[in-house]
C-alpha positions as CSV (number, residue, x, y, z in Angstrom):
1,X,9.9,-41.9,-86.8
2,X,13.7,-41.3,-86.7
3,X,13.5,-38.2,-89.0
4,X,10.7,-36.8,-86.8
5,X,12.9,-36.9,-83.7
6,X,15.7,-34.8,-85.3
7,X,14.0,-32.3,-87.4
8,X,13.4,-28.7,-86.3
9,X,9.9,-27.7,-85.6
10,X,8.8,-24.0,-85.5
11,X,5.7,-22.8,-83.7
12,X,4.8,-20.3,-86.4
13,X,5.6,-22.6,-89.3
14,X,3.7,-25.7,-88.0
15,X,1.9,-25.3,-84.7
16,X,0.1,-21.9,-84.5
17,X,0.1,-21.4,-88.2
18,X,0.2,-21.1,-91.1
19,X,-2.2,-18.2,-91.7
20,X,-4.3,-19.7,-94.4
21,X,-7.6,-20.0,-96.2
22,X,-9.8,-22.9,-95.0
23,X,-10.9,-25.5,-94.8
24,X,-7.9,-27.8,-94.5
25,X,-4.2,-27.1,-93.7
26,X,-3.2,-30.5,-95.2
27,X,-5.2,-30.1,-98.3
28,X,-5.7,-26.3,-98.9
29,X,-2.7,-24.6,-97.3
30,X,-0.2,-27.4,-98.1
31,X,-1.4,-27.5,-101.7
32,X,-0.8,-23.7,-101.9
33,X,2.7,-24.2,-100.4
34,X,3.6,-26.9,-102.9
35,X,2.2,-24.9,-105.8
36,X,4.3,-21.9,-104.8
37,X,7.5,-24.0,-104.7
38,X,6.7,-25.7,-108.1
39,X,6.2,-22.2,-109.6
40,X,9.7,-21.3,-108.3
41,X,11.2,-24.5,-109.7
42,X,9.7,-23.6,-113.1
43,X,11.5,-20.3,-113.1
44,X,8.2,-18.6,-112.0
45,X,6.8,-19.2,-115.5
46,X,4.7,-22.4,-115.3
47,X,2.9,-23.3,-118.5
48,X,1.5,-26.8,-118.0
49,X,1.2,-28.6,-114.6
50,X,-0.2,-32.1,-114.2
51,X,-1.0,-32.9,-110.5
52,X,-1.5,-36.6,-109.8
53,X,-2.9,-37.8,-106.5
54,X,-2.3,-41.3,-105.2
55,X,-5.4,-43.5,-105.8
56,X,-6.1,-44.7,-102.3
57,X,-5.0,-41.5,-100.5
58,X,-7.0,-38.7,-99.0
59,X,-6.4,-36.1,-101.7
60,X,-8.2,-38.3,-104.2
61,X,-11.4,-38.2,-102.1
62,X,-11.4,-34.5,-101.0
63,X,-9.2,-32.4,-103.3
64,X,-12.1,-30.4,-104.8
65,X,-14.3,-30.1,-101.6
66,X,-11.4,-28.9,-99.5
67,X,-10.1,-26.4,-102.1
68,X,-6.9,-28.2,-102.9
69,X,-7.4,-27.4,-106.6
70,X,-7.7,-23.7,-105.8
71,X,-4.7,-23.9,-103.4
72,X,-2.4,-25.3,-106.1
73,X,-3.7,-22.7,-108.6
74,X,-3.1,-19.8,-106.2
75,X,0.5,-21.0,-105.5
76,X,1.2,-21.5,-109.2
77,X,-0.1,-18.0,-109.9
78,X,2.3,-16.5,-107.4
79,X,-0.4,-15.0,-105.2
80,X,-0.7,-15.0,-101.4
81,X,-3.1,-17.6,-100.0
82,X,-5.1,-14.8,-98.3
83,X,-5.7,-13.1,-101.7
84,X,-9.3,-12.2,-102.2
85,X,-9.2,-13.8,-105.6
86,X,-8.6,-17.3,-104.1
87,X,-12.0,-18.7,-105.1
88,X,-11.4,-17.6,-108.7
89,X,-7.9,-19.0,-108.9
90,X,-8.8,-21.9,-111.3
91,X,-10.4,-19.5,-113.8
92,X,-7.6,-16.9,-113.4
93,X,-4.9,-19.5,-114.1
94,X,-6.6,-20.2,-117.4
95,X,-6.5,-16.4,-118.2
96,X,-2.8,-16.5,-117.2
97,X,-2.2,-19.3,-119.7
98,X,-1.3,-21.8,-117.0
99,X,-2.9,-25.2,-117.8
100,X,-3.5,-27.2,-114.6
101,X,-4.7,-30.8,-114.9
102,X,-5.7,-33.0,-111.9
103,X,-5.6,-36.8,-112.1
104,X,-6.0,-39.7,-109.7
105,X,-3.7,-42.7,-110.3
106,X,-1.9,-45.5,-108.5
107,X,1.5,-44.0,-107.4
108,X,4.0,-46.7,-106.8
109,X,6.7,-44.2,-106.0
110,X,5.3,-43.1,-102.6
111,X,2.9,-44.8,-100.2
112,X,2.1,-41.8,-98.1
113,X,-1.7,-41.0,-98.0
114,X,-1.0,-37.4,-99.1
115,X,1.5,-38.3,-101.9
116,X,1.4,-36.2,-105.0
117,X,3.3,-36.5,-108.3
118,X,3.7,-33.3,-110.3
119,X,4.7,-33.0,-113.9
120,X,5.5,-29.4,-114.8
121,X,6.6,-27.5,-117.9
122,X,7.7,-23.9,-118.0
123,X,7.2,-21.4,-120.8
124,X,10.8,-21.9,-121.8
125,X,10.3,-25.6,-122.2
126,X,11.9,-26.8,-119.0
127,X,10.3,-30.0,-117.8
128,X,10.2,-31.4,-114.2
129,X,8.9,-34.4,-112.3
130,X,8.4,-33.7,-108.6
131,X,7.3,-36.0,-105.9
132,X,5.7,-34.2,-102.9
133,X,3.8,-34.9,-99.7
134,X,1.6,-32.9,-97.4
135,X,2.6,-34.0,-94.0
136,X,0.1,-32.3,-91.7
137,X,-0.7,-28.8,-90.5
138,X,0.3,-27.2,-93.8
139,X,3.8,-28.6,-93.6
140,X,5.2,-30.2,-96.8
141,X,8.1,-32.2,-98.2
142,X,9.4,-32.2,-101.8
143,X,11.1,-35.6,-101.9
144,X,12.2,-36.0,-105.5
145,X,13.2,-33.7,-108.4
146,X,13.4,-35.5,-111.7
147,X,15.5,-38.6,-110.7
148,X,17.2,-36.9,-107.7
149,X,16.1,-37.6,-104.1
150,X,15.7,-34.3,-102.3
151,X,14.4,-33.0,-99.0
152,X,12.9,-29.6,-99.4
153,X,10.4,-28.2,-96.9
154,X,10.0,-24.6,-97.9
155,X,11.7,-23.1,-94.9
156,X,14.8,-21.8,-96.6
157,X,16.1,-20.2,-99.9
158,X,16.9,-23.5,-101.6
159,X,19.4,-23.6,-104.4
160,X,19.7,-26.9,-106.3
161,X,22.4,-27.2,-109.0
162,X,22.7,-30.2,-111.4
163,X,26.2,-30.3,-112.9
164,X,29.0,-32.4,-114.3
165,X,31.4,-33.7,-111.7
166,X,34.3,-31.5,-113.0
167,X,32.4,-28.3,-112.1
168,X,31.8,-29.0,-108.4
169,X,34.8,-27.1,-107.2
170,X,33.9,-23.9,-109.1
171,X,30.3,-24.0,-107.9
172,X,31.2,-24.6,-104.2
173,X,33.8,-21.8,-104.4
174,X,31.4,-19.4,-106.0
175,X,28.5,-20.0,-103.7
176,X,30.6,-20.2,-100.5
177,X,31.3,-16.5,-100.9
178,X,27.6,-15.6,-101.2
179,X,25.3,-18.1,-99.5
180,X,24.6,-18.0,-95.7
181,X,23.9,-21.7,-95.2
182,X,21.5,-23.0,-92.6
183,X,23.3,-26.3,-92.8
184,X,26.2,-27.9,-94.9
185,X,25.2,-28.5,-98.6
186,X,24.1,-31.9,-99.6
187,X,25.9,-33.6,-102.5
188,X,24.7,-36.5,-104.6
189,X,26.3,-38.3,-107.5
190,X,25.0,-40.4,-110.4
191,X,27.7,-41.3,-112.9
192,X,29.2,-38.1,-114.2
193,X,26.3,-36.0,-112.8
194,X,26.0,-34.4,-109.4
195,X,23.3,-32.5,-107.5
196,X,24.4,-29.9,-104.9
197,X,21.6,-28.6,-102.6
198,X,22.3,-25.4,-100.6
199,X,19.8,-24.2,-98.0
200,X,20.3,-20.5,-97.4
201,X,18.8,-18.0,-95.0
202,X,18.9,-15.2,-97.5
203,X,18.4,-15.0,-101.3
204,X,21.3,-15.2,-103.7
205,X,22.9,-11.9,-104.7
206,X,21.7,-10.3,-107.9
207,X,23.4,-11.8,-110.9
208,X,24.6,-15.0,-109.1
209,X,22.2,-17.3,-111.0
210,X,23.4,-16.1,-114.3
211,X,27.0,-16.6,-113.2
212,X,26.2,-20.1,-112.1
213,X,24.5,-20.9,-115.3
214,X,27.4,-19.6,-117.3
215,X,29.8,-22.1,-115.8
216,X,30.9,-24.9,-118.0
217,X,29.3,-28.2,-117.0
218,X,26.2,-26.7,-115.4
219,X,23.1,-28.7,-116.4
220,X,20.3,-27.0,-114.4
221,X,19.9,-24.4,-111.6
222,X,16.7,-24.4,-109.6
223,X,15.8,-22.1,-106.8
224,X,12.9,-21.7,-104.4
225,X,11.9,-19.0,-101.9
226,X,10.7,-19.9,-98.4
227,X,7.0,-20.3,-97.7
228,X,7.8,-20.6,-94.0
229,X,10.2,-18.8,-91.6
230,X,13.8,-20.0,-92.0
231,X,15.2,-21.5,-88.8
232,X,18.8,-20.6,-88.3
233,X,18.8,-21.5,-84.6
234,X,18.5,-24.7,-82.7
235,X,15.6,-26.0,-80.6
236,X,15.8,-25.6,-76.9
237,X,14.1,-29.0,-76.3
238,X,12.8,-32.0,-78.2
239,X,10.6,-33.7,-75.7
240,X,8.0,-33.0,-73.0
241,X,10.4,-34.2,-70.3
242,X,13.1,-31.8,-71.5
243,X,10.6,-29.0,-71.7
244,X,9.4,-29.4,-68.1
245,X,12.9,-29.7,-66.8
246,X,14.0,-26.6,-68.6
247,X,11.0,-24.6,-67.3
248,X,11.7,-25.8,-63.8
249,X,15.4,-24.9,-64.1
250,X,14.6,-21.4,-65.4
251,X,11.7,-20.9,-63.0
252,X,9.4,-19.9,-65.8
253,X,6.0,-20.9,-67.2
254,X,5.4,-22.9,-70.3
255,X,4.4,-19.8,-72.2
256,X,7.6,-18.0,-71.4
257,X,9.7,-21.0,-72.3
258,X,8.0,-21.3,-75.7
259,X,8.5,-17.6,-76.4
260,X,12.2,-18.1,-75.8
261,X,12.2,-21.3,-77.9
262,X,10.7,-19.7,-81.0
263,X,12.8,-16.5,-80.8
264,X,16.0,-18.5,-80.6
265,X,15.0,-20.9,-83.4
266,X,14.0,-18.2,-85.8
267,X,16.8,-15.8,-84.9
268,X,14.5,-13.0,-83.9
269,X,13.9,-11.0,-80.7
270,X,11.3,-12.1,-78.1
271,X,9.5,-8.8,-78.8
272,X,9.3,-9.7,-82.5
273,X,8.0,-13.2,-81.7
274,X,5.4,-11.8,-79.3
275,X,4.1,-9.3,-81.9
276,X,3.8,-12.1,-84.4
277,X,1.9,-14.3,-82.0
278,X,-0.5,-11.5,-81.2
279,X,-1.0,-10.8,-84.9
280,X,-2.1,-14.4,-85.2
281,X,-4.4,-14.1,-82.3
282,X,-6.0,-11.1,-83.9
283,X,-6.6,-13.2,-87.1
284,X,-8.3,-15.8,-84.9
285,X,-10.4,-13.2,-83.2
286,X,-11.4,-11.6,-86.5
287,X,-12.5,-15.0,-87.8
288,X,-14.4,-15.6,-84.6
289,X,-16.3,-12.4,-84.9
290,X,-17.0,-12.9,-88.6
291,X,-18.3,-16.4,-87.9
292,X,-21.0,-15.1,-85.5
293,X,-22.8,-13.5,-88.5
294,X,-25.9,-15.6,-89.0
295,X,-25.9,-14.7,-92.7
296,X,-22.4,-15.9,-93.4
297,X,-22.3,-17.7,-96.8
298,X,-19.9,-20.3,-98.1
299,X,-20.4,-23.5,-96.1
300,X,-21.5,-26.5,-98.2
301,X,-23.5,-28.6,-95.7
302,X,-24.2,-26.6,-92.6
303,X,-25.9,-23.3,-91.8
304,X,-24.2,-20.8,-89.4
305,X,-25.3,-21.4,-85.9
306,X,-22.6,-20.0,-83.6
307,X,-24.3,-16.6,-83.4
308,X,-27.6,-18.1,-82.4
309,X,-25.9,-20.2,-79.7
310,X,-24.2,-17.1,-78.2
311,X,-27.5,-15.3,-78.1
312,X,-29.3,-18.2,-76.6
313,X,-26.7,-18.5,-73.8
314,X,-26.8,-14.7,-73.2
315,X,-30.6,-14.8,-72.8
316,X,-30.7,-17.9,-70.6
317,X,-32.1,-20.3,-73.2
318,X,-29.4,-22.9,-72.7
319,X,-29.5,-25.7,-70.1
320,X,-26.4,-24.6,-68.3
321,X,-24.5,-22.0,-70.2
322,X,-21.4,-20.3,-68.9
323,X,-17.8,-20.1,-70.1
324,X,-17.8,-23.6,-71.5
325,X,-20.7,-22.9,-73.8
326,X,-19.4,-19.5,-74.9
327,X,-16.0,-21.0,-75.8
328,X,-17.7,-23.8,-77.7
329,X,-19.8,-21.4,-79.7
330,X,-16.8,-19.2,-80.5
331,X,-14.9,-22.3,-81.7
332,X,-17.9,-23.1,-83.9
333,X,-17.8,-19.6,-85.3
334,X,-14.2,-19.9,-86.4
335,X,-15.0,-23.2,-88.1
336,X,-17.8,-21.5,-90.0
337,X,-15.3,-19.1,-91.5
338,X,-12.8,-21.9,-92.1
339,X,-15.3,-24.0,-94.0
340,X,-16.4,-21.0,-96.1
341,X,-12.7,-20.8,-97.3
342,X,-12.2,-17.7,-95.2
343,X,-8.9,-16.6,-93.6
344,X,-8.0,-18.4,-90.4
345,X,-4.9,-19.4,-88.5
346,X,-4.2,-23.2,-88.4
347,X,-4.1,-24.3,-84.7
348,X,-2.5,-26.7,-85.3
349,X,-4.5,-27.5,-88.5
350,X,-7.4,-26.1,-90.5
351,X,-9.7,-28.8,-89.4
352,X,-9.0,-27.9,-85.7
353,X,-8.7,-24.1,-86.3
354,X,-11.7,-23.3,-84.0
355,X,-10.7,-24.8,-80.7
356,X,-7.8,-22.6,-79.5
357,X,-9.5,-19.4,-80.7
358,X,-12.7,-20.4,-78.9
359,X,-10.8,-20.9,-75.6
360,X,-8.4,-17.9,-75.7
361,X,-10.9,-15.3,-77.0
362,X,-13.2,-16.4,-74.2
363,X,-10.5,-16.3,-71.6
364,X,-9.5,-12.9,-72.9
365,X,-13.0,-11.5,-72.4
366,X,-13.8,-13.3,-69.1
367,X,-10.5,-12.7,-67.4
368,X,-9.7,-9.3,-69.0
369,X,-6.4,-10.6,-70.2
370,X,-3.6,-8.2,-71.3
371,X,-1.9,-8.6,-74.6
372,X,1.1,-10.2,-72.9
373,X,-1.2,-12.8,-71.1
374,X,-2.9,-13.6,-74.4
375,X,0.5,-14.1,-76.1
376,X,1.8,-16.3,-73.3
377,X,-1.3,-18.4,-73.3
378,X,-0.9,-18.9,-77.1
379,X,2.7,-19.9,-76.6
380,X,1.8,-22.3,-73.8
381,X,-0.7,-24.0,-76.1
382,X,2.0,-24.2,-78.8
383,X,4.4,-26.3,-76.7
384,X,2.0,-29.3,-76.7
385,X,1.7,-29.1,-80.5
386,X,5.5,-28.9,-80.7
387,X,6.0,-32.2,-78.9
388,X,3.3,-33.9,-81.1
389,X,5.0,-32.5,-84.3
390,X,8.4,-33.7,-83.1
391,X,7.2,-37.2,-82.1
392,X,4.4,-37.7,-84.6
393,X,2.2,-35.7,-86.9
394,X,-0.8,-33.4,-87.3
395,X,-2.2,-35.3,-90.3
396,X,-5.5,-37.0,-89.7
397,X,-4.7,-38.8,-93.0
398,X,-2.0,-40.6,-91.0
399,X,-3.4,-40.8,-87.4
400,X,-7.0,-39.7,-87.4
401,X,-8.8,-36.8,-85.7
402,X,-7.0,-37.4,-82.4
403,X,-3.9,-35.5,-83.8
404,X,-5.9,-32.6,-85.1
405,X,-8.9,-31.6,-83.0
406,X,-7.6,-33.9,-80.2
407,X,-4.3,-32.0,-80.3
408,X,-6.1,-28.6,-80.3
409,X,-8.1,-29.7,-77.2
410,X,-4.9,-30.7,-75.4
411,X,-3.1,-27.5,-76.4
412,X,-6.1,-25.4,-75.2
413,X,-6.0,-27.2,-71.8
414,X,-2.3,-26.0,-71.5
415,X,-3.4,-22.5,-72.3
416,X,-6.0,-22.5,-69.6
417,X,-3.3,-23.6,-67.1
418,X,-1.0,-20.8,-68.2
419,X,-3.7,-18.2,-67.7
420,X,-4.5,-19.7,-64.2
421,X,-0.8,-19.3,-63.2
422,X,-0.1,-23.0,-63.2
423,X,3.3,-24.7,-63.7
424,X,4.7,-26.3,-66.8
425,X,4.2,-29.7,-65.3
426,X,0.5,-29.0,-64.7
427,X,0.1,-27.7,-68.2
428,X,1.6,-30.8,-69.7
429,X,-0.5,-33.0,-67.4
430,X,-3.7,-31.2,-68.4
431,X,-2.7,-31.7,-72.1
432,X,-1.9,-35.4,-71.4
433,X,-5.3,-36.2,-69.9
434,X,-7.0,-34.3,-72.7
435,X,-5.2,-36.5,-75.2
436,X,-6.0,-39.6,-73.2
437,X,-9.7,-38.9,-73.6
438,X,-9.6,-38.3,-77.3
439,X,-7.3,-41.2,-78.2
440,X,-8.6,-43.2,-81.0
441,X,-10.9,-40.6,-82.5
442,X,-11.4,-41.1,-86.2
443,X,-11.5,-38.7,-89.1
444,X,-14.8,-39.5,-90.8
445,X,-15.6,-36.2,-92.5
446,X,-19.0,-36.3,-94.2
447,X,-19.0,-35.7,-98.0
448,X,-15.2,-35.1,-97.7
449,X,-15.7,-31.7,-96.1
450,X,-14.4,-30.2,-92.8
451,X,-17.9,-29.5,-91.6
452,X,-19.6,-32.6,-90.0
453,X,-18.6,-33.7,-87.4
454,X,-15.6,-31.3,-87.3
455,X,-17.5,-28.3,-86.2
456,X,-19.0,-29.8,-83.1
457,X,-15.8,-31.7,-82.3
458,X,-14.0,-28.3,-82.2
459,X,-16.7,-26.9,-79.9
460,X,-16.6,-29.9,-77.5
461,X,-12.8,-29.8,-77.5
462,X,-12.8,-26.1,-76.5
463,X,-15.3,-26.8,-73.7
464,X,-13.5,-29.7,-72.3
465,X,-10.2,-27.8,-72.1
466,X,-11.5,-26.1,-69.0
467,X,-12.5,-29.4,-67.4
468,X,-9.0,-30.9,-68.0
469,X,-7.3,-27.9,-66.6
470,X,-9.6,-27.8,-63.5
471,X,-9.0,-31.5,-62.8
472,X,-5.2,-31.0,-62.7
473,X,-5.4,-27.7,-60.7
474,X,-7.8,-29.4,-58.4
475,X,-5.4,-32.2,-57.5
476,X,-5.7,-35.0,-60.0
477,X,-2.3,-36.7,-60.4
478,X,-1.7,-37.8,-64.0
479,X,0.2,-41.1,-64.0
480,X,1.1,-41.2,-67.7
481,X,3.3,-38.3,-68.8
482,X,2.8,-36.3,-72.0
483,X,5.6,-38.0,-74.0
484,X,4.3,-41.5,-73.3
485,X,0.7,-40.3,-74.0
486,X,1.7,-38.9,-77.4
487,X,3.6,-42.1,-78.3
488,X,0.4,-44.0,-77.5
489,X,-1.7,-41.6,-79.6
490,X,0.6,-42.2,-82.6
491,X,0.6,-46.0,-82.0
492,X,-3.2,-46.0,-82.0
493,X,-3.3,-43.7,-85.0
494,X,-1.2,-46.1,-87.0
495,X,-3.6,-48.9,-86.3
496,X,-6.6,-47.1,-87.7
497,X,-7.7,-48.4,-91.1
498,X,-7.6,-46.0,-94.1
499,X,-11.4,-45.8,-94.1
500,X,-11.1,-43.9,-90.8
501,X,-8.3,-41.5,-91.8
502,X,-9.7,-38.6,-93.8
503,X,-11.0,-40.6,-96.8
504,X,-14.7,-40.3,-96.1
505,X,-15.1,-44.0,-96.4
506,X,-16.1,-44.9,-92.8
507,X,-17.8,-43.8,-89.6
508,X,-20.4,-41.0,-89.9
509,X,-19.4,-40.4,-93.5
510,X,-21.2,-43.6,-94.7
511,X,-24.4,-43.3,-92.7
512,X,-27.5,-43.0,-94.9
513,X,-28.1,-39.4,-93.8
514,X,-24.6,-38.4,-94.7
515,X,-24.7,-40.1,-98.1
516,X,-28.0,-38.4,-98.9
517,X,-26.7,-34.9,-98.3
518,X,-26.5,-32.6,-101.3
519,X,-23.6,-30.2,-100.9
520,X,-23.9,-26.6,-102.1
521,X,-21.5,-25.9,-105.0
522,X,-18.4,-23.9,-104.2
523,X,-19.0,-20.4,-105.4
524,X,-16.3,-18.6,-107.5
């Protein structure tokens, strides 16, 4: 947990994002991000890539159903994840003469449930062994390059230089004139060899790589381009308590504080940050509208039902109806698109991508929200995810559904408070009681797909966000603060057995009805 407490977390990189193809941020988006970086490390000319998943991890059980194979292929091809050819990526990689092999083996080098070993060879014959992890919400770590430990997360222009010790001075002098570092370079030694790792906010100047490679004593030069926003600034807060105190000190809402946080962290203006957040809202809204189509194709187990529910509510054929039902149906519609491998915005993950859109698109319609109000509601929601990312994880493979859909429900409750004009303290309390009522929820996806029970969990989380907000605004005093609640969530998550953490080996996934289901094949 020590590393989690000190690392920077960006809202756009990890909380309201990435923009991706469904169904899973951990298994679809993260695979794409890893594939993109591996392509870079192979001089953008991969020829053969063996991708090995750890035997008892979640990738082994779900990598085909959740489009991990297509994600890796899309990244290795150098495409954007939103490319319309995504579903054809495996066939297209063959046409591009990139041979991709998938295997499941016991990996003794890493015990993370999303551990991956990658053996790559470029067209020029360069060979690499890479150890990587998907750590939740589309975030990744590359932890080893050949025999060198590294820490590469795709949020910078990374330059890694393997060299003889005698060449260190010349390399540092050359790069210090060119590279704008985000942090001091790391240096490792092994006998006469060294590895210098620079993290830069801009790409190297043209010709610099050739100059590096021409130096005597250079063994290898590797570079990657960022798949996330670089983060040249520093975070304004790292805990819920600090966040509430800062909002109180500045007499601002949670949404406005989060807007300032992200702008300063990414080194952009608040106007730029606002525009980017509204762009992501529009992606959510487009997915919601698309998912209401009763003829939507692409899901493997379910039939689209969101449009029917909206119509039933409109015509008075539901028991109660109202804003809760409309938000639930819209959450369901986004998950329809997510599971058809359509374009969504992770919030904070692919498996929970429906909850926040369901709530905020409904608020926007019911309350006639302005663009600014929508943006601030999105930012308010993001602060709750920030604290979870700093203190824990978004990976159901590590801590169960409580840190995915449970987190999305808590984030949505904070958004409702923001729209209602509540304080930062009230928003955090609404999020805390939401977490307290989803604590312990397991990830038991049927047939390894983000469909059952994920769709209805997103819908219920969207609906309950209004209740949690109303309880706090109505006078309930939350006795256990957000930070302590999130610590408890992570403690409970770590107690869950592997069978209940995204492996499809427990819970609803092993009921007779679930096992008897016949998934539709993924269409190219």
